[in-house]
C-alpha positions in Angstrom: -34.3 -24.9 -0.8 -32.2 -21.7 -1.2 -29.9 -20.2 1.4 -29.4 -16.4 0.9 -27.4 -13.8 2.7 -26.7 -10.1 2.2 -24.1 -7.7 3.4 -24.6 -4.0 3.3 -22.5 -1.0 4.2 -24.6 1.9 2.9 -22.8 2.1 -0.5 -22.6 -1.5 -1.7 -24.5 -4.7 -1.3 -23.1 -8.2 -1.6 -25.7 -11.0 -2.0 -24.7 -14.7 -1.6 -27.1 -17.5 -2.5 -26.8 -21.3 -2.5 -29.1 -24.1 -3.6 -29.7 -26.8 -1.0 -26.4 -27.6 0.7 -24.0 -26.3 -2.0 -21.4 -23.7 -1.5 -22.8 -20.2 -2.1 -22.0 -18.0 -5.0 -22.2 -14.2 -5.4 -25.4 -13.4 -7.2 -25.1 -9.7 -6.8 -22.3 -7.2 -5.9 -22.7 -3.5 -6.6 -24.7 -0.4 -5.6 -26.8 -0.7 -2.5 -30.0 -2.6 -3.0 -33.4 -1.7 -1.5 -34.0 -3.4 1.8 -37.1 -5.0 0.3 -35.2 -6.8 -2.5 -36.2 -10.4 -2.7 -33.0 -12.4 -2.5 -34.6 -15.7 -3.7 -35.6 -13.9 -6.8 -32.1 -12.6 -7.3 -30.8 -16.2 -7.1 -33.3 -17.4 -9.7 -32.6 -14.4 -11.9 -28.9 -15.0 -11.7 -29.1 -18.4 -13.5 -27.8 -18.3 -17.1 -29.2 -20.3 -19.9 -27.7 -23.5 -21.4 -27.5 -24.5 -25.0 -25.7 -26.9 -27.3 -22.1 -27.8 -26.3 -22.8 -27.1 -22.6 -23.6 -29.3 -19.6 -27.2 -29.6 -18.7 -26.6 -27.2 -15.8 -23.9 -24.6 -15.4 -21.6 -25.4 -12.5 -21.7 -22.8 -9.8 -19.1 -20.1 -9.8 -19.0 -20.4 -6.0 -16.9 -18.8 -3.3 -14.6 -21.8 -3.7 -15.2 -23.3 -7.2 -15.0 -27.1 -7.0 -13.4 -29.3 -9.6 -15.6 -32.2 -8.4 -18.7 -30.2 -9.6 -17.4 -30.1 -13.2 -16.4 -26.5 -12.8 -14.5 -25.7 -16.1 -12.2 -23.0 -14.7 -9.6 -22.6 -12.0 -10.7 -24.4 -8.8 -10.6 -22.5 -5.5 -8.7 -25.3 -3.8 -6.1 -27.9 -4.8 -5.2 -30.4 -2.1 -3.6 -33.8 -1.8 -3.7 -36.4 0.9 -0.6 -37.1 3.0 0.5 -39.8 0.6 0.1 -37.5 -2.4 -3.3 -38.6 -3.8 -5.6 -35.9 -5.1 -8.5 -35.0 -3.0 -11.7 -33.6 -4.6 -13.9 -32.6 -1.7 -17.7 -32.0 -2.1 -18.5 -29.5 0.6 -21.9 -29.4 2.1 -23.5 -26.7 4.3 -23.0 -27.1 8.1 -24.1 -23.8 9.7 -23.9 -20.0 9.4 -23.2 -17.3 12.0 -24.4 -13.8 11.3 -23.5 -12.3 14.7 -20.3 -10.5 13.5 -20.6 -10.0 9.7 -21.1 -13.4 8.1 -19.4 -16.7 8.8 -20.3 -19.8 6.7 -19.1 -23.3 7.6 -19.1 -26.2 5.1 -17.8 -29.7 5.6 -16.6 -32.6 3.5 -15.6 -35.8 5.3 -12.5 -34.8 7.3 -12.3 -31.2 5.9 -13.9 -28.0 7.2 -14.1 -24.9 5.0 -14.9 -21.6 6.7 -15.7 -18.4 4.7 -15.9 -15.1 6.6 -17.1 -11.6 5.6 -17.0 -8.4 7.5 -18.4 -5.0 6.7 -17.0 -1.6 7.7 -18.1 2.1 7.6 -15.2 2.6 5.2 -17.1 0.7 2.5 -14.4 -2.0 2.4 -15.5 -5.6 2.8 -13.0 -8.1 4.3 -13.2 -11.7 3.1 -11.1 -14.7 4.2 -11.0 -18.5 3.7 -9.8 -21.1 6.3 -9.4 -24.8 5.6 -8.9 -27.3 8.4 -8.5 -31.1 8.3 -8.5 -33.8 11.0 -5.6 -35.4 9.3 -2.4 -34.0 7.5 -2.9 -32.9 3.9 -0.8 -31.2 1.3 -2.1 -27.8 0.2 -1.2 -26.6 -3.3 -3.7 -23.7 -3.7 -6.3 -22.1 -1.5 -8.2 -19.0 -2.7 -9.7 -16.3 -0.5 -13.4 -16.1 -1.2 -13.8 -16.0 -5.0 -15.6 -13.0 -6.4 -17.1 -12.5 -9.8 -15.9 -9.6 -12.0 -18.4 -7.5 -13.9 -19.1 -8.5 -17.5 -19.7 -4.9 -18.5 -16.1 -4.1 -18.0 -13.6 -4.3 -20.9 -10.4 -4.1 -19.0 -8.6 -4.6 -15.7 -5.9 -2.5 -14.0 -3.0 -4.4 -12.6 -0.3 -2.7 -10.5 3.2 -3.5 -11.6 6.5 -1.7 -11.1 10.3 -1.9 -10.4 12.8 -0.4 -8.0 12.5 3.4 -8.2 9.4 3.0 -10.4 6.8 1.5 -8.1 3.0 1.5 -8.6 2.8 1.4 -12.4 -0.8 1.0 -13.6 -1.0 -1.7 -16.4 -4.3 -1.9 -18.3 -5.2 -5.3 -19.8 -8.2 -6.3 -21.8 -10.5 -9.0 -20.6 -10.3 -12.1 -23.0 -11.3 -15.7 -22.6 -9.0 -17.7 -20.4 -6.7 -16.9 -17.5 -4.8 -13.7 -16.8 -2.4 -14.6 -13.9 0.0 -12.5 -11.8 2.2 -14.5 -9.6 4.8 -13.1 -7.2 7.4 -15.6 -6.1 9.9 -13.1 -4.6 8.9 -13.9 -1.1 7.9 -10.4 -0.3 5.1 -8.1 -1.6 7.4 -7.0 -4.4 8.0 -3.9 -6.5 6.8 -6.0 -9.5 3.4 -7.3 -8.3 1.6 -5.1 -5.8 -1.4 -7.3 -4.7 -4.1 -5.1 -6.0 -6.5 -5.1 -8.9 -9.1 -2.6 -10.1 -11.8 -3.5 -12.6 -13.3 -0.3 -14.1 -16.6 -0.5 -15.9 -17.0 1.1 -19.3 -16.6 4.8 -19.2 -15.1 4.9 -15.7 -12.5 7.6 -14.9 -10.9 8.8 -11.7 -14.0 10.9 -10.8 -17.0 9.1 -12.3 -18.4 5.7 -13.3 -18.4 2.3 -11.6 -15.3 0.3 -10.5 -14.5 -2.8 -8.4 -11.3 -3.1 -6.5 -9.4 -5.8 -4.7 -6.4 -5.9 -2.4 -4.8 -9.0 -0.9 -3.3 -8.1 2.5 -0.3 -10.3 2.5 3.5 -9.5 2.6 4.8 -12.6 0.9 4.5 -14.5 -2.3 1.0 -14.3 -3.8 -1.0 -15.2 -6.9 -3.9 -13.4 -8.6 -6.1 -15.2 -11.2 -8.6 -13.2 -13.3 -10.4 -15.7 -15.5 -13.1 -15.4 -18.2 -15.0 -18.6 -18.8 -16.4 -19.5 -22.2 -19.9 -18.8 -20.9 -18.9 -15.2 -20.2 -18.7 -15.4 -16.4 -15.6 -14.0 -14.8 -13.9 -14.9 -11.6 -11.1 -13.2 -9.4 -9.0 -15.4 -7.1 -6.3 -14.4 -4.7 -4.1 -16.6 -2.5 -0.5 -17.3 -1.3 2.2 -18.4 -3.7 4.3 -20.9 -1.7 6.6 -23.8 -2.2 5.0 -27.2 -1.4 5.3 -27.6 2.3 5.0 -30.5 4.7 1.5 -31.7 5.3 -0.5 -29.6 7.7 -4.0 -29.5 9.3 -4.9 -25.8 9.2 -4.5 -23.3 6.3 -5.7 -19.7 6.1 -5.6 -17.1 3.4 -4.7 -13.5 4.1 -7.6 -11.1 4.3 -9.0 -10.0 0.9 -10.2 -6.4 0.9 -12.8 -5.5 -1.7 -14.9 -2.5 -2.5 -17.3 -1.2 -5.1 -17.5 2.4 -6.2 -20.0 4.4 -8.3 -17.7 7.5 -8.1 -14.9 6.2 -10.3 -11.5 5.0 -9.3 -11.5 7.6 -6.5 -14.4 5.8 -4.7 -12.2 2.7 -4.5 -9.1 4.7 -3.5 -10.7 6.7 -0.7 -12.3 3.5 0.7 -8.9 1.8 0.8 -7.2 4.9 2.2 -9.8 5.3 5.0 -9.8 1.5 5.8 -6.0 1.3 6.1 -5.7 4.5 8.1 -8.6 4.0 10.4 -9.2 0.2 10.7 -5.8 -1.5 10.1 -2.9 0.7 11.2 -2.6 1.1 15.0 -0.9 4.3 15.9 1.6 4.5 18.9 0.6 8.1 19.5 -2.6 8.7 17.6 -3.1 12.2 18.9 0.4 13.4 17.9 0.8 15.2 14.6 2.9 13.4 12.0 6.4 14.8 12.5 8.6 16.2 9.8 11.1 13.5 9.1 14.9 13.8 8.4 16.8 10.7 7.2 20.6 11.0 6.9 21.2 8.2 4.3 21.7 10.3 1.2 23.8 12.8 3.2 26.5 10.4 4.6 25.7 6.8 3.5 28.0 4.6 5.6 30.4 7.4 6.6 29.2 8.1 10.1 31.0 10.9 12.0 29.4 12.2 15.2 30.5 15.9 14.7 29.2 15.9 11.1 25.9 14.2 12.1 25.4 16.8 14.8 26.0 19.6 12.3 23.5 18.0 9.9 21.0 17.5 12.6 21.2 21.2 13.6 20.7 22.2 10.0 17.7 19.8 9.6 16.1 21.2 12.7 16.5 24.8 11.4 14.7 23.6 8.2 11.8 22.4 10.4 12.6 18.7 10.9 11.1 17.1 14.1 12.5 13.6 13.8 16.1 12.5 13.0 16.7 9.0 11.6 20.2 7.4 11.7 20.3 5.1 8.8 22.6 2.1 7.8 26.2 2.1 9.1 26.0 2.4 12.9 26.6 -1.3 13.9 29.1 -4.1 13.6 32.0 -3.1 11.3 29.6 -1.7 8.7 31.6 0.5 6.3 29.8 -0.8 3.2 27.1 -3.3 2.3 29.4 -6.4 2.4 29.5 -7.0 6.1 27.9 -7.0 9.6 24.2 -7.5 8.8 23.1 -9.7 11.7 25.6 -8.2 14.2 23.3 -5.7 15.9 25.8 -4.2 18.3 27.0 -0.6 18.1 30.2 0.1 16.2 32.5 1.5 18.9 34.9 2.9 16.2 32.2 5.3 15.1 30.4 5.7 18.4 33.0 5.2 21.2 30.6 6.7 23.8 27.5 5.0 22.4 24.6 6.8 20.7 23.9 9.0 23.8 26.0 12.1 22.6 24.2 12.1 19.3 20.8 11.5 20.7 21.2 14.1 23.4 22.2 16.7 20.7 19.2 15.7 18.7 16.8 16.0 21.7 18.3 19.3 22.5 17.2 20.5 19.1 13.6 19.5 19.8 13.8 16.4 17.6 13.1 12.7 18.4 15.4 10.0 17.3 15.0 7.0 15.0 17.2 4.1 14.0 17.6 1.8 10.9 17.6 -2.0 11.1 17.5 -4.8 8.5 16.7 -7.7 10.8 15.7 -10.4 8.3 19.1 -10.3 6.5 22.6 -11.4 7.1 26.0 -10.9 5.5 28.3 -13.9 5.1 31.0 -11.6 6.6 29.3 -11.4 10.0 29.8 -13.0 13.3 26.2 -14.3 13.1 26.7 -16.1 9.8 29.9 -17.7 11.0 28.3 -19.0 14.2 24.9 -20.0 12.7 25.1 -20.9 9.0 22.2 -23.2 9.8 20.0 -20.1 10.2 20.3 -19.0 6.6 17.3 -19.6 4.3 17.9 -21.4 1.1 20.8 -23.3 -0.5 24.4 -22.4 0.1 25.1 -21.7 -3.6 22.1 -19.4 -4.1 22.5 -16.1 -5.9 23.3 -13.3 -3.4 21.4 -10.0 -3.4 23.1 -6.8 -2.3 25.9 -8.9 -0.9 23.5 -10.5 1.6 21.6 -13.6 2.5 18.3 -14.1 4.3 17.6 -15.4 7.8 15.0 -18.2 8.2 12.3 -16.3 10.1 10.3 -19.5 10.6 12.8 -20.6 13.2 11.9 -19.4 16.8 15.6 -19.2 17.7 16.2 -16.7 14.9 13.3 -14.6 16.1 14.6 -14.8 19.7 18.1 -13.7 18.7 16.8 -10.8 16.7 14.3 -9.8 19.4 17.0 -9.8 22.1 19.4 -7.6 20.1 16.8 -5.1 18.9 15.1 -4.9 22.3 18.5 -4.2 24.0 19.1 -1.2 21.8 15.5 0.1 22.2 15.8 -0.3 26.0 19.2 1.3 26.2 18.4 4.3 24.1 15.4 6.7 23.8 14.3 5.7 20.3 10.8 6.5 19.1 11.1 5.2 15.5 12.5 2.2 13.6 13.1 2.0 9.9 12.8 -1.7 9.2 14.4 -2.5 5.8 14.4 -5.6 3.6 16.8 -5.2 0.7 16.6 -8.4 -1.3 14.1 -10.9 -2.6 13.9 -14.3 -0.9 15.4 -17.5 -2.4 12.0 -19.2 -2.0 8.5 -17.9 -1.6 7.7 -19.4 1.8 4.7 -18.2 3.7 6.3 -19.1 7.0 8.9 -16.4 6.4 6.2 -13.8 6.3 4.5 -15.2 9.3 7.7 -15.3 11.3 8.4 -11.6 10.5 4.9 -10.7 11.6 5.4 -12.5 14.9 8.7 -10.7 15.6 7.1 -7.3 14.8 4.2 -8.1 17.1 6.5 -9.1 19.9 8.5 -5.9 19.6 5.4 -3.7 19.4 4.0 -5.4 22.4 7.0 -4.6 24.5 7.8 -1.2 22.9 4.3 0.2 22.1 5.5 3.8 21.8 7.9 3.0 18.9 6.7 3.7 15.4 7.9 1.3 12.7 8.4 2.1 9.0 8.3 -0.7 6.4 11.0 -0.3 3.8 12.1 -2.9 1.2 14.5 -1.2 -1.2 11.8 1.4 -1.2 8.3 0.0 -2.1 9.1 -3.7 -2.1 6.9 -4.5 0.9 3.9 -2.3 0.9 0.5 -4.0 1.7 -2.2 -4.0 4.3 -0.6 -7.1 5.9 2.7 -5.4 6.8 0.8 -2.2 7.7 -1.2 -4.1 10.4 2.2 -4.3 12.2 3.8 -1.0 11.1 2.7 2.7 10.6 4.6 4.1 7.7 6.0 2.9 4.3 8.9 4.2 2.3 7.2 4.4 -1.0 10.2 4.4 -3.2 14.0 4.7 -3.0 13.7 7.4 -5.7 13.9 10.9 -4.2 13.4 12.3 -7.7 10.4 14.5 -7.3 9.3 14.0 -10.9 9.2 10.2 -10.5 7.6 10.6 -7.0 4.8 12.8 -8.4 3.6 9.9 -10.6 4.3 7.1 -8.0 2.4 8.9 -5.2 -0.5 9.7 -7.6 -1.0 6.0 -8.5 -0.3 4.7 -5.0 -3.2 6.9 -3.7 -5.5 4.3 -5.1 -4.6 2.3 -2.0 -2.6 4.4 0.4 -3.5 7.4 2.5 -1.1 10.3 3.1 -0.6 9.5 6.8 1.4 6.3 6.1 3.2 7.4 2.9 6.7 8.8 3.5 7.9 11.4 1.0 11.2 13.3 1.3 12.8 16.3 -0.3 15.8 14.8 -2.0 19.2 16.2 -3.1 19.3 18.9 -5.8 21.1 16.4 -8.1 19.1 13.1 -7.6 21.2 10.1 -6.6 19.0 7.6 -8.3 18.0 9.4 -11.6 20.8 11.9 -12.1 18.1 14.6 -12.7 18.5 18.1 -11.3 15.2 19.6 -10.0 14.2 23.0 -8.6 13.7 23.2 -4.8 10.1 24.4 -5.1 9.1 21.3 -7.0 11.0 19.0 -4.7 9.5 20.5 -1.6 5.8 20.6 -2.8 5.9 17.0 -4.0 7.1 15.9 -0.5 4.4 18.1 1.0 1.8 15.9 -0.7 2.4 13.1 1.8 4.1 12.5 5.1 6.8 15.1 4.6 10.5 14.7 5.3 14.0 15.5 4.0 16.7 13.1 2.8 19.6 15.1 1.5 22.7 16.8 2.8 21.4 20.1 4.2 24.9 21.5 3.8 24.4 21.7 0.0 21.5 24.1 0.3 21.9 27.7 -0.8 20.3 30.3 1.5 17.5 30.7 -1.1 16.8 26.9 -1.2 16.8 26.7 2.6 14.3 29.6 2.8 12.0 27.9 0.3 12.2 24.6 2.2 11.4 26.3 5.5 8.4 28.0 3.9 6.9 24.9 2.5 7.6 23.0 5.7 5.8 25.7 7.7 2.8 25.4 5.3 2.8 21.6 5.7 2.8 21.8 9.5 0.0 24.3 9.5 -2.1 21.9 7.4 -1.0 18.5 8.4 -3.7 17.8 10.9 -6.6 18.0 8.5 -4.6 16.6 5.6 -3.9 13.5 7.8 -7.6 12.4 7.5 -8.3 13.9 4.1 -9.3 11.9 1.1 -6.8 11.9 -1.8 -8.8 12.4 -5.0 -7.1 11.9 -8.3 -8.2 14.5 -10.8 -9.0 13.8 -14.5 -6.7 16.2 -16.4 -7.4 16.8 -20.1 -3.7 17.7 -20.4 -1.7 14.4 -20.0 1.3 16.5 -18.9 -0.5 17.5 -15.7 -0.7 15.0 -12.8 -3.1 16.5 -10.3 -4.9 15.5 -7.1 -7.3 17.1 -4.7 -7.0 16.5 -1.0 -10.5 17.0 0.6 -10.9 17.4 4.3 -13.1 14.9 6.2 -15.7 17.5 6.9 -15.5 18.7 3.2 -14.9 22.3 4.4 -11.6 22.8 2.7 -9.3 21.3 0.1 -5.9 21.7 -1.5 -5.1 20.9 -5.1 -1.6 19.9 -6.2 -1.2 20.3 -9.9 2.2 19.0 -11.0 3.4 19.6 -14.5 5.4 16.5 -15.4 6.3 17.4 -19.0 5.8 20.1 -21.7 2.1 20.4 -22.7 1.1 20.0 -26.3 -1.1 23.1 -26.1 0.5 26.5 -25.3 -1.9 27.5 -22.5 -3.1 25.4 -19.6 -6.4 23.7 -20.0 -9.0 24.2 -17.1 -8.6 21.7 -14.3 -11.9 20.3 -13.1 -12.2 19.5 -9.4 -14.4 16.8 -7.8 -16.6 15.8 -4.8 -17.5 19.4 -3.9 -20.9 20.8 -2.8 -22.3 22.0 -6.0 -24.4 24.8 -4.4 -21.7 26.1 -2.0 -19.3 28.9 -2.6 -15.5 28.4 -2.2 -12.7 30.9 -1.7 -9.9 29.8 -4.0 -6.3 31.0 -3.6 -3.1 30.2 -5.4 -0.7 29.5 -2.6 2.6 29.8 -4.4 2.1 32.9 -6.6 5.7 33.8 -5.8 6.9 30.9 -8.0 5.5 32.6 -11.2 7.8 32.5 -14.2 8.4 35.8 -16.1 7.1 34.1 -19.3 3.6 33.9 -17.6 2.5 37.3 -18.9 -1.3 37.0 -18.9 -4.0 38.0 -16.4 -5.7 34.9 -15.0 -7.5 36.0 -11.8 -5.7 33.7 -9.5 -2.3 35.3 -10.3 -3.4 38.5 -8.5 -6.3 37.7 -6.2 -8.5 35.1 -4.4 -11.7 34.2 -6.2 -15.1 33.1 -4.8 -16.8 30.6 -7.1 -19.4 27.8 -6.8 -18.7 24.2 -6.5 -20.6 23.7 -9.8 -18.2 26.0 -11.6 -15.2 24.3 -10.1 -16.5 20.8 -11.1 -18.0 21.7 -14.5 -15.6 24.3 -15.9 -12.6 24.0 -13.6 -9.7 26.2 -12.5 -7.9 28.3 -15.1 -4.3 28.2 -13.9 -1.3 30.3 -14.9 1.3 29.0 -17.4 4.3 27.3 -15.9 7.5 25.5 -16.9 7.6 21.7 -16.7 8.7 20.2 -13.4 6.7 22.7 -11.4 3.7 22.5 -9.1 0.8 24.8 -8.5 -0.7 24.6 -5.1 -4.3 25.8 -4.8 -6.2 26.1 -1.5 -10.0 26.1 -1.3 -12.2 27.1 1.7 -16.0 26.5 1.8 -17.7 29.8 2.7 
């Protein structure tokens, strides 16, 4: 007897099949199958042959591969009894529930394994594994539902990175054996974003097949991509944790998966839509995303109310709508060596409280936001002196940024933090919190992440109108898990527009513009030392949720005018751009990093074509667009003609006029753009006629 199940979302089909009472395996995942497809036949057709040197039957590559079934690869579960003895369960079918997606229940003696799948209109499938036991057991590994990887792919794309260099795409060849990425930093990490893309042969940004995975978890995690000797491939995701005390219930984070037949962009837009529309909960969903100003790179720890008021006035004149007071307002915080954990206002800097500053900011028409780093503590703090027992890890651990970590698994720690943060939110009209996390953890403990989620949920329940940004030295904690509890991420501590151009481009494989903060940094970048033109800095910020993070007092009149103009453009377009798909373009010139933001109704788009370096050829190559109506006519205009350099001496049409051309032309030939210097951006608007 064969049990078969299928999940469909209009673009992809996932077929599960199991013989008798065995755990099911994926026998098909890809383009949508006809409704008439015979699933029993697919199960039979999925069976691979055996020959010399093999077992008489190939062990199933199931949703949780079992070592007890002679499976030759990584098992989906590694557990021990309370006394440390290995347990090799042999799960058997109990029942299935197809009322809300698909839930499959399997049992083995005192263990119950639950596998869940849910579909969505975004074309993202959500998968999760839960293990329960009627007696305490030690868990060493539990994988989310295990998926096969296509055998017609030759490579996989990991996402790596570093501080100020997040979201680096690393291409690795499939070879026999295990390719493993393990993050033991205790947070999502700059180094190991929990995502994987498997492009099939010939896939590009805009065409071909690709499969993508994201593990929605903000702590330590592990990814295993394994090719068996028989050619089959498996992808496993789960927590990376220290061995904990025995427990009776364990659950993976949600694993988000998608299949695309429109290249990497199909995966990226599915994840963008799913995060924006299904995961993030917006405090004020009908309110436009406000232009953001953060004072960090203007004043650092040197808070002076009169200076801050002057800066706020200048930021408002530039078009800012939210002012965020960053680190340095609490305790005796004059540098990063003290006061984390002491969440009371520094009366030396704010003798009359925050009210005078907030009133000034409100008078300018801006809302007010405030920085916290709740999970951290300095040794030089009242909290650490009173409660050294609240610190996570050993006393002689290596410090990071002069600070230690609070044990968020302790309810009393969460209560303390809630009481202090809630008091500030109650006493002041604050609509935004920047929630920072500036060091890795001494141990990769899942309870630390769960405790942080619990604190965030409690605060959001009591202060539902407050928006929260996830920052962790920039992009150190960005994932769909933390974004279930927050609404914005600080993509990178780098305000270097050239670095940002690439980081934003690659992050768009997972993140929509609405959650991705991007700020116009100082003329002379504080993290790279590079000096960049104001036009380029402004347009790169305008690609995402726009803001400023520099000292506006440094701006010349010309720079201020440029920034005002670009900000005005962003405000005029932000509503449709909020729900637009970000489509990465395939540029034949590697110096060009280009994207096309296409409105939800496909009636308009904007192309950002950034020149990151000097091109090998002397004239620009045509830039081909994507996902347009081939038969429609589009009015194309070069938005920033006024940024033309005098060395651009030719006569491309877009330099002097709008052009009306077909979608076919734009996708097959592409746009012929004027010449430009490196570190410049062309902005092209398109309207469907």
